[in-house]
N, C-alpha and C positions, 0 to 999 in steps of 0.2 A: 234499369235503375240509372239515375244520372251519375256522372263521373265524380261529382263532389261527395256523393254518398259513399262511394268506395274509398275515396281519399280519407274521409272522416272515419270510416270503419278501420282502415289501416292505422291511422293515428291513434285511435282508441286502443286497439289490440297491441300496438307497439308500446304504448304507455303502460299498459297493464303488465306486459311481459318484461319491460325494462324495470318496473318497480319490483316485480317478483325476483328478478335476477339480482338487483341491488340488495334486497332483503336477504337473499341467500348468501351473498358475499359478506354481508355485515354480521351474520350469525357466527358466533365463535363458541367453542367449548370452554367451559370454565376450568381453569387449571387448579384442580384439587389435589391435595396431598393424599397419601395412602391413609393417614389418620383421619382426615376429614371424610373420605369415602367410607371408612369403617364405621365412623359415628353415624353417618347417614343410613347405612345398612342396618345398624343396630336400632336406631330410632324407628325405621320403617318396620322392622320385625316386632318391636314393642307395640307399635300402633296396630299392626295386623292382629297380634295376640289380643289386644284390648278389644278390638272390634269383634273378633270371634267370641270372646267371652261375653260381650254384651248381647250378641245375637243368639248364642247358644244357651 
């Protein structure tokens, strides 16, 4: 294969890898309080119970 094919391949892989690394660095956890986490857990439990009731 010609040299420019390998150069293009390296550039493409480098671009994809760089984008993935930038995305990983930009991802942050949401700072939730204990009350918010508890409300989320309660809402999920209610939805699970509702789904079980509808299926069963």
